[in-house]
VOPAGU-2260 file (C-alpha; in pm, 1 decimal, decimal comma):
REM VOPAGU-2260
SITE   aa  ch    i         X         Y         Z
SITE  MET   A    0   17174,4   -1561,3   16854,1
SITE  LYS   A    1   17102,5   -1219,8   16999,0
SITE  THR   A    2   17384,2   -1069,1   16791,3
SITE  VAL   A    3   17265,7   -1251,8   16478,5
SITE  THR   A    4   16908,3   -1126,6   16527,4
SITE  ARG   A    5   17027,5    -768,4   16577,4
SITE  LEU   A    6   17243,6    -779,8   16264,3
SITE  GLN   A    7   16959,8    -928,7   16060,5
SITE  GLU   A    8   16728,1    -648,3   16172,9
SITE  GLU   A    9   16988,2    -385,2   16082,3
SITE  THR   A   10   17050,3    -542,6   15742,0
SITE  GLU   A   11   16677,6    -556,6   15663,1
SITE  SER   A   12   16638,9    -196,8   15777,2
SITE  TRP   A   13   16918,9     -74,2   15548,2
SITE  ASN   A   14   16780,6    -278,0   15256,0
SITE  GLY   A   15   16443,5    -109,7   15311,8
SITE  PHE   A   16   16609,2     233,6   15318,4
SITE  TRP   A   17   16795,5     156,4   14993,4
SITE  LYS   A   18   16471,9      41,7   14826,6
SITE  ARG   A   19   16294,5     366,8   14927,9
SITE  LEU   A   20   16586,3     568,3   14789,4
SITE  GLN   A   21   16580,7     381,3   14456,2
SITE  ASP   A   22   16204,6     433,4   14425,6
SITE  LEU   A   23   16250,2     804,5   14494,2
SITE  ILE   A   24   16516,9     835,4   14226,2
SITE  GLU   A   25   16296,7     657,2   13971,2
SITE  LEU   A   26   16004,0     889,1   14046,2
SITE  ALA   A   27   16228,1    1196,2   14018,7
SITE  GLU   A   28   16362,3    1082,3   13679,4
SITE  MET   A   29   16006,3    1070,0   13543,9
SITE  GLY   A   30   16001,1    1451,5   13543,6
SITE  ASP   A   31   15634,0    1465,3   13644,2
SITE  GLU   A   32   15576,3    1799,0   13823,1
SITE  SER   A   33   15240,2    1679,3   13959,0
SITE  ILE   A   34   15420,2    1455,8   14207,2
SITE  LEU   A   35   15667,8    1723,0   14318,3
SITE  GLY   A   36   15501,5    1758,4   14660,3
SITE  GLU   A   37   15518,1    1382,6   14715,2
SITE  LEU   A   38   15886,5    1380,1   14617,8
SITE  GLU   A   39   15969,4    1659,8   14861,5
SITE  ALA   A   40   15787,1    1487,3   15146,8
SITE  GLU   A   41   15963,0    1156,6   15084,0
SITE  THR   A   42   16300,0    1333,6   15052,6
SITE  ASP   A   43   16248,7    1499,9   15392,4
SITE  ALA   A   44   16149,8    1164,6   15546,1
SITE  LEU   A   45   16461,3     994,6   15404,3
SITE  GLU   A   46   16686,5    1274,9   15531,2
SITE  LYS   A   47   16546,3    1239,5   15883,8
SITE  ASP   A   48   16586,8     863,3   15863,4
SITE  LEU   A   49   16947,3     906,3   15748,8
SITE  ASP   A   50   17020,8    1142,7   16039,9
SITE  LYS   A   51   16898,9     877,0   16284,4
SITE  ARG   A   52   17115,1     615,3   16113,3
SITE  ALA   A   53   17418,6     843,8   16129,3
SITE  PHE   A   54   17360,6     887,0   16502,3
SITE  ARG   A   55   17320,8     511,7   16549,3
SITE  ALA   A   56   17658,8     466,7   16381,5
SITE  MET   A   57   17813,2     654,6   16675,3
SITE  LEU   A   58   17701,4     374,1   16908,1
SITE  SER   A   59   18000,8     162,5   16819,9
SITE  GLY   A   60   18151,3     105,4   17165,1
SITE  LYS   A   61   18233,6    -247,0   17278,7
SITE  TYR   A   62   17917,3    -276,7   17488,4
SITE  ASP   A   63   17690,8     -15,6   17325,9
SITE  SER   A   64   17461,3    -279,1   17175,0
SITE  GLU   A   65   17415,6    -458,0   17509,0
SITE  ASP   A   66   17139,0    -441,9   17768,0
SITE  ALA   A   67   17204,0    -221,2   18070,3
SITE  LEU   A   68   17172,5    -209,1   18446,4
SITE  LEU   A   69   17062,3     131,0   18572,6
SITE  ALA   A   70   17094,3     211,4   18943,7
SITE  ILE   A   71   16961,3     523,0   19116,5
SITE  HIS   A   72   17075,7     633,3   19463,7
SITE  ALA   A   73   16924,4     919,4   19662,9
SITE  GLY   A   74   17192,1    1171,9   19759,9
SITE  ALA   A   75   17207,5    1490,8   19962,7
SITE  GLY   A   76   16865,5    1636,5   20039,7
SITE  GLY   A   77   16692,8    1398,4   20282,6
SITE  THR   A   78   16330,5    1310,6   20203,2
SITE  ASP   A   79   16335,7    1541,3   19901,9
SITE  SER   A   80   16627,2    1351,2   19749,0
SITE  GLN   A   81   16447,5    1019,8   19803,3
SITE  ASP   A   82   16140,4    1159,8   19631,6
SITE  TRP   A   83   16367,5    1284,3   19351,8
SITE  ALA   A   84   16515,9     934,8   19313,0
SITE  ALA   A   85   16161,0     798,9   19270,2
SITE  MET   A   86   16089,3    1066,6   19007,7
SITE  LEU   A   87   16401,9     965,6   18817,9
SITE  GLN   A   88   16298,8     600,5   18829,3
SITE  ARG   A   89   15962,6     692,5   18679,1
SITE  MET   A   90   16137,8     904,8   18412,4
SITE  TYR   A   91   16358,5     618,7   18296,5
SITE  LEU   A   92   16068,5     373,4   18305,1
SITE  ARG   A   93   15874,1     608,1   18075,1
SITE  TRP   A   94   16176,3     648,1   17846,4
SITE  ALA   A   95   16214,3     271,0   17818,3
SITE  GLU   A   96   15842,8     233,7   17750,1
SITE  ARG   A   97   15865,8     486,4   17465,6
SITE  ARG   A   98   16136,3     276,4   17300,4
SITE  GLY   A   99   15967,5     -56,1   17359,4
SITE  TYR   A  100   16239,8    -179,3   17595,2
SITE  GLN   A  101   16175,0    -439,9   17862,6
SITE  VAL   A  102   16237,6    -335,5   18224,0
SITE  ASP   A  103   16273,6    -549,9   18536,5
SITE  VAL   A  104   16314,5    -401,5   18884,6
SITE  LEU   A  105   16591,5    -606,9   19047,0
SITE  ASP   A  106   16618,3    -420,7   19375,0
SITE  LEU   A  107   16422,8    -144,7   19548,3
SITE  THR   A  108   16468,1      15,3   19890,1
SITE  VAL   A  109   16189,1     256,5   19981,3
SITE  GLY   A  110   16234,4     571,7   20189,6
SITE  GLU   A  111   16097,5     611,5   20540,6
SITE  GLU   A  112   15863,6     899,1   20454,0
SITE  ALA   A  113   15848,1     908,3   20075,4
SITE  GLY   A  114   16031,1     807,2   19761,0
SITE  ILE   A  115   16311,1     553,3   19742,3
SITE  LYS   A  116   16662,7     525,8   19879,9
SITE  SER   A  117   16790,2     320,0   19587,3
SITE  THR   A  118   16678,4     101,6   19298,7
SITE  THR   A  119   16838,3    -118,0   19033,1
SITE  LEU   A  120   16668,3    -166,2   18696,0
SITE  SER   A  121   16749,3    -420,0   18425,8
SITE  ILE   A  122   16667,6    -267,1   18084,0
SITE  SER   A  123   16676,0    -489,1   17775,1
SITE  GLY   A  124   16666,7    -395,4   17406,3
SITE  ASN   A  125   16884,3    -286,0   17115,2
SITE  TYR   A  126   17162,3     -40,1   17208,4
SITE  VAL   A  127   17027,4      23,4   17558,5
SITE  PHE   A  128   17371,8      74,2   17712,3
SITE  GLY   A  129   17481,0     290,7   17419,2
SITE  TYR   A  130   17201,2     536,8   17489,3
SITE  LEU   A  131   17195,7     519,0   17867,7
SITE  ARG   A  132   17568,6     572,3   17921,8
SITE  SER   A  133   17495,3     942,4   17870,9
SITE  GLU   A  134   17289,9     937,2   18193,4
SITE  LYS   A  135   17556,8     830,5   18442,2
SITE  GLY   A  136   17634,1    1096,6   18698,0
SITE  THR   A  137   17461,8    1324,3   18948,3
SITE  HIS   A  138   17120,1    1472,7   18864,7
SITE  ARG   A  139   17004,9    1787,1   19049,2
SITE  LEU   A  140   16645,7    1897,3   19114,3
SITE  VAL   A  141   16541,2    2250,8   19216,6
SITE  ARG   A  142   16178,6    2298,7   19325,8
SITE  ILE   A  143   15941,2    2409,0   19599,5
SITE  SER   A  144   15956,9    2118,9   19842,5
SITE  PRO   A  145   15624,2    1940,0   19900,5
SITE  PHE   A  146   15768,4    1824,5   20233,2
SITE  ASP   A  147   15843,6    2173,4   20367,0
SITE  SER   A  148   15553,0    2333,8   20553,9
SITE  ALA   A  149   15708,7    2676,0   20485,8
SITE  HIS   A  150   15701,8    2606,3   20107,7
SITE  ARG   A  151   16066,2    2692,1   20060,7
SITE  ARG   A  152   16276,6    2606,5   19759,9
SITE  HIS   A  153   16494,8    2296,4   19801,2
SITE  THR   A  154   16775,5    2142,3   19599,6
SITE  SER   A  155   16796,8    1762,4   19582,9
SITE  PHE   A  156   17051,6    1525,0   19432,5
SITE  ALA   A  157   17049,2    1165,9   19307,7
SITE  LEU   A  158   17325,1     953,7   19156,5
SITE  VAL   A  159   17261,8     746,6   18842,5
SITE  GLU   A  160   17489,2     454,0   18758,5
SITE  VAL   A  161   17480,4     272,5   18422,9
SITE  LEU   A  162   17653,2     -60,5   18359,4
SITE  PRO   A  163   17652,2    -293,6   18058,2
SITE  GLN   A  164   17464,3    -616,0   18128,8
SITE  ILE   A  165   17668,4    -914,3   18014,9
SITE  GLY   A  166   17582,3   -1283,4   18022,0
SITE  ASP   A  167   17761,1   -1547,3   18227,7
SITE  GLU   A  168   17914,1   -1677,4   17906,0
SITE  ASN   A  169   18118,5   -1357,0   17871,7
SITE  MET   A  170   18483,2   -1447,9   17924,4
SITE  ASP   A  171   18578,7   -1095,4   18032,4
SITE  VAL   A  172   18453,1   -1168,4   18385,1
SITE  GLU   A  173   18487,6   -1487,4   18587,2
SITE  ILE   A  174   18331,0   -1534,3   18930,4
SITE  ASN   A  175   18463,9   -1807,0   19156,7
SITE  ALA   A  176   18205,5   -1938,8   19401,1
SITE  ARG   A  177   18474,5   -1954,7   19671,0
SITE  ASP   A  178   18515,1   -1576,2   19640,5
SITE  LEU   A  179   18152,6   -1511,4   19736,8
SITE  ARG   A  180   17986,0   -1470,5   20073,5
SITE  VAL   A  181   17610,7   -1519,9   20045,1
SITE  ASP   A  182   17371,5   -1378,1   20306,4
SITE  VAL   A  183   16994,5   -1418,0   20296,6
SITE  TYR   A  184   16741,8   -1210,0   20488,0
SITE  LYS   A  185   16378,2   -1101,6   20480,3
SITE  SER   A  186   16285,1    -845,3   20218,8
SITE  SER   A  187   16189,2    -503,1   20345,6
SITE  GLY   A  188   15852,7    -360,2   20244,4
SITE  ALA   A  189   15585,6    -107,7   20318,9
SITE  GLY   A  190   15412,3    -341,9   20564,4
SITE  GLY   A  191   15099,7    -555,3   20553,3
SITE  GLN   A  192   15069,1    -842,6   20310,2
SITE  SER   A  193   15359,0    -720,6   20094,3
SITE  VAL   A  194   15619,1    -801,4   20360,8
SITE  GLN   A  195   15803,0   -1127,3   20299,8
SITE  LYS   A  196   15771,9   -1384,9   20580,9
SITE  ASN   A  197   16061,4   -1594,2   20444,9
SITE  SER   A  198   16424,9   -1503,0   20387,3
SITE  THR   A  199   16422,4   -1443,3   20010,2
SITE  ALA   A  200   16643,7   -1134,1   19981,7
SITE  VAL   A  201   17006,5   -1201,9   19887,7
SITE  ARG   A  202   17326,2   -1011,4   19962,0
SITE  LEU   A  203   17642,3   -1110,7   19775,1
SITE  THR   A  204   17983,9    -997,5   19892,3
SITE  HIS   A  205   18274,0   -1044,2   19651,0
SITE  LEU   A  206   18557,8   -1102,3   19895,3
SITE  PRO   A  207   18857,0   -1012,2   19670,8
SITE  THR   A  208   18713,3    -668,3   19580,1
SITE  GLY   A  209   18472,4    -597,1   19865,6
SITE  ILE   A  210   18186,7    -527,1   19621,3
SITE  VAL   A  211   17845,1    -582,4   19782,8
SITE  VAL   A  212   17527,7    -641,9   19580,9
SITE  THR   A  213   17174,5    -689,9   19714,3
SITE  CYS   A  214   16857,1    -804,6   19538,7
SITE  GLN   A  215   16521,0    -846,0   19708,9
SITE  ASN   A  216   16247,3    -768,5   19459,5
SITE  GLU   A  217   16163,8   -1127,1   19360,8
SITE  ARG   A  218   15971,6   -1368,8   19586,3
SITE  SER   A  219   16217,0   -1646,3   19509,7
SITE  GLN   A  220   16556,8   -1660,7   19677,5
SITE  LEU   A  221   16697,3   -1833,2   19367,1
SITE  GLN   A  222   16577,1   -1553,9   19137,9
SITE  ASN   A  223   16720,3   -1287,7   19366,9
SITE  ARG   A  224   17052,8   -1472,4   19372,0
SITE  GLU   A  225   17061,9   -1490,6   18990,5
SITE  ASN   A  226   16978,6   -1121,1   18962,5
SITE  ALA   A  227   17245,2   -1034,1   19219,3
SITE  LEU   A  228   17500,2   -1228,4   19016,4
SITE  ARG   A  229   17403,0   -1029,2   18705,6
SITE  VAL   A  230   17465,9    -703,4   18889,3
SITE  LEU   A  231   17790,4    -829,2   19042,7
SITE  ARG   A  232   17915,9    -942,8   18704,0
SITE  ALA   A  233   17848,0    -596,7   18559,3
SITE  ARG   A  234   18027,6    -424,5   18848,2
SITE  LEU   A  235   18329,7    -653,3   18814,7
SITE  LEU   A  236   18342,3    -575,9   18442,9
SITE  GLU   A  237   18336,4    -205,3   18524,5
SITE  LEU   A  238   18620,7    -252,8   18771,9
SITE  LYS   A  239   18824,7    -447,2   18519,0
SITE  GLU   A  240   18774,9    -179,4   18253,2
SITE  ALA   A  241   18883,5      89,6   18498,5
SITE  GLU   A  242   19195,6    -105,6   18591,3
SITE  GLN   A  243   19286,2    -160,4   18226,1
SITE  LYS   A  244   19260,4     211,8   18158,0
SITE  GLU   A  245   19440,4     291,5   18486,1
SITE  GLU   A  246   19176,2     546,0   18578,4
SITE  LEU   A  247   18827,5     551,2   18729,0
SITE  ASP   A  248   18649,2     721,3   18444,4
SITE  GLY   A  249   18593,8     411,1   18232,6
SITE  LEU   A  250   18243,5     279,8   18174,9
SITE  ARG   A  251   18075,2     447,4   18473,7
SITE  GLY   A  252   18279,9     763,8   18473,8
SITE  GLU   A  253   18465,7     913,5   18767,4
SITE  TYR   A  254   18273,0     845,7   19085,7
SITE  THR   A  255   18138,1    1161,6   19244,3
SITE  LYS   A  256   17916,4    1218,9   19543,0
SITE  ALA   A  257   17556,1    1318,9   19473,2
SITE  GLU   A  258   17586,9    1672,1   19607,2
SITE  TRP   A  259   17663,9    2034,6   19513,1
SITE  GLY   A  260   17907,8    2094,7   19229,0
SITE  SER   A  261   17902,2    1743,8   19085,5
SITE  GLN   A  262   17581,6    1745,6   18879,7
SITE  ILE   A  263   17577,1    1657,4   18511,0
SITE  ARG   A  264   17221,9    1782,8   18460,5
SITE  SER   A  265   16988,6    2021,5   18642,4
SITE  TYR   A  266   16609,4    2003,2   18648,7
SITE  VAL   A  267   16470,8    2340,2   18760,4
SITE  LEU   A  268   16097,4    2352,4   18839,1
SITE  HIS   A  269   16106,1    2682,8   19032,4
SITE  PRO   A  270   16139,9    2981,6   18989,4
SITE  TYR   A  271   16144,3    2893,7   18617,7
SITE  GLN   A  272   16113,8    2572,3   18415,1
SITE  LEU   A  273   16427,6    2436,8   18251,4
SITE  VAL   A  274   16626,6    2114,6   18218,5
SITE  LYS   A  275   16990,4    2171,6   18121,8
SITE  ASP   A  276   17276,5    1930,0   18063,1
SITE  HIS   A  277   17599,3    2087,8   18187,4
SITE  ARG   A  278   17822,4    1881,5   17957,6
SITE  SER   A  279   17660,7    1937,2   17617,8
SITE  GLU   A  280   17475,1    2262,1   17712,6
SITE  TYR   A  281   17160,8    2107,7   17562,9
SITE  GLU   A  282   16848,2    2238,3   17735,9
SITE  MET   A  283   16470,6    2200,3   17720,1
SITE  GLY   A  284   16199,4    2421,1   17869,8
SITE  ASN   A  285   15925,3    2157,3   17877,8
SITE  THR   A  286   16025,7    1998,8   18208,7
SITE  GLN   A  287   15715,1    1781,4   18229,6
SITE  ALA   A  288   15794,4    1620,1   17894,0
SITE  VAL   A  289   16147,1    1540,6   18016,1
SITE  LEU   A  290   16018,1    1389,2   18340,5
SITE  ASP   A  291   15777,8    1184,8   18126,0
SITE  GLY   A  292   16073,3    1026,2   17945,6
SITE  ASP   A  293   16153,8    1264,5   17658,5
SITE  LEU   A  294   16531,3    1221,0   17691,5
SITE  ASP   A  295   16646,1    1149,9   17336,9
SITE  GLY   A  296   16760,8    1508,5   17273,2
SITE  PHE   A  297   16985,8    1505,3   17579,8
SITE  MET   A  298   17126,5    1162,9   17494,6
SITE  GLU   A  299   17199,7    1251,8   17133,2
SITE  ALA   A  300   17361,9    1586,7   17221,9
SITE  TYR   A  301   17592,3    1420,3   17474,7
SITE  LEU   A  302   17690,8    1130,7   17246,6
SITE  GLN   A  303   17756,9    1365,4   16952,4
SITE  GLN   A  304   17980,9    1575,1   17173,3
SITE  ALA   A  305   18158,7    1267,6   17310,7
SITE  SER   A  306   18227,7    1132,3   16961,9
SITE  SER   A  307   18359,2    1461,2   16820,9
């Protein structure tokens, strides 16, 4: 039903585009110079619309139309890297909000002093994975550290993982209950009333592969278990894809540590302001806009390069 709904929306959208084009042609054939300005404006609007449709046509991968799981892990840099991971989480939440996507926080581990150690987000909407697969890799931040009393410049790293989110009806991945070890424990929190008194957090260990998944953000153990299974299913799919291609640069890309020399994108806040993608060479000087979720330019530049 989800696929049917998406195809219906695309069909209606193209029918609307065709109708606008036919109306424009009819107006142009009238030869009325008084509406020349209106014709030019509508022509420009149709050209921009067509460019977006041409880009959408590049999202033709097997899972590009699916929802996505996005995980962020603080890397080298201590407290600064944990703060950077929290900034990245906010950036992707803003990006999803701009596009009208639905976001659920499946797992969140906060840092001791500030920021977060890791988080897993479930993002739902049309072509979420197709767009977000450009974000997988190490992201580097250069700034004056707010945690350094000497106000020195620090470099921080965080790793972003992106996985397609598939349903349990997908035959590409099968999970046998006998292959799982399930552990439950109390959710960690900032203290006070937010700390769980009951064991609601869930840790799943897939014994054949050794993959471990944790979820603790829901107050129900059952919900956390279901969310953990969603993440495990996505990771098993990633593993299967990598094995089929006989290399580890399949859906997630080659795994690299979040440290020097491995970054895909740099966010420089000092001594100048610039965000630059090291794969497509696309860059943007308005760093605040990027951190507020203006990522479409980076995503489109990467996907155009990848499809060429």
